C-alpha positions in Angstrom: 9.2 9.1 -24.0 8.3 4.6 -24.5 4.9 4.4 -25.4 2.8 2.9 -21.7 1.6 0.6 -24.4 4.9 -0.9 -25.1 5.9 -0.5 -21.6 3.2 -2.7 -20.5 3.7 -5.2 -22.9 7.8 -5.6 -21.9 6.6 -5.5 -17.9 3.8 -8.4 -18.8 6.6 -10.6 -21.0 9.3 -9.9 -17.7 6.9 -10.8 -15.2 5.5 -14.0 -16.9 9.4 -15.2 -17.7 11.3 -14.6 -15.5 9.7 -14.1 -11.9 10.4 -17.4 -10.4 7.2 -19.5 -9.1 7.3 -19.1 -5.7 6.9 -15.1 -6.3 4.3 -15.4 -8.4 2.2 -18.4 -6.3 2.3 -15.5 -3.7 1.0 -12.4 -6.0 -1.5 -15.1 -7.3 -2.4 -15.6 -3.3 -3.0 -12.1 -2.9 -4.4 -10.4 -5.7 -6.6 -12.6 -6.8 -9.2 -12.9 -4.1 -10.2 -9.3 -4.2 -9.9 -9.6 -8.5 -12.7 -12.1 -8.3 -15.0 -11.1 -5.5 -14.5 -7.0 -6.3 -16.3 -5.5 -9.3 -14.0 -3.5 -11.4 -14.5 -0.1 -10.2 -14.3 -1.4 -6.6 -10.4 -2.2 -6.9 -8.5 -0.1 -5.7 -5.6 -0.7 -8.3 -2.6 0.9 -6.4 -3.4 -0.9 -3.6 -2.8 -4.0 -5.8 -0.1 -2.8 -6.9 1.3 -1.7 -3.6 0.7 -5.0 -2.3 2.5 -6.7 -5.5 5.4 -4.9 -5.0 6.0 -5.4 -1.4 5.5 -9.2 -2.0 8.4 -9.4 -5.6 10.6 -6.9 -2.8 10.5 -9.0 0.1 10.9 -12.7 -2.1 14.1 -11.4 -4.6 15.4 -9.5 -1.6 18.6 -8.3 -2.7 18.4 -10.4 -6.1 19.3 -9.1 -9.6 18.7 -9.8 -13.4 21.3 -7.7 -14.7 
């Protein structure tokens, strides 16, 4: 099994290197406001991840990286 820290570092690299700028802007527009205005304890991390995945899936619709 791959350690979680290794998975997170790979995901972070992919996220910042391969996602198109328009996808990144969409993620920032949706995720930054609640992250800025709410305390860390108040954030629903699962909801933030769902929002991000919806944006990524919609923007990359059918595109593959392999």
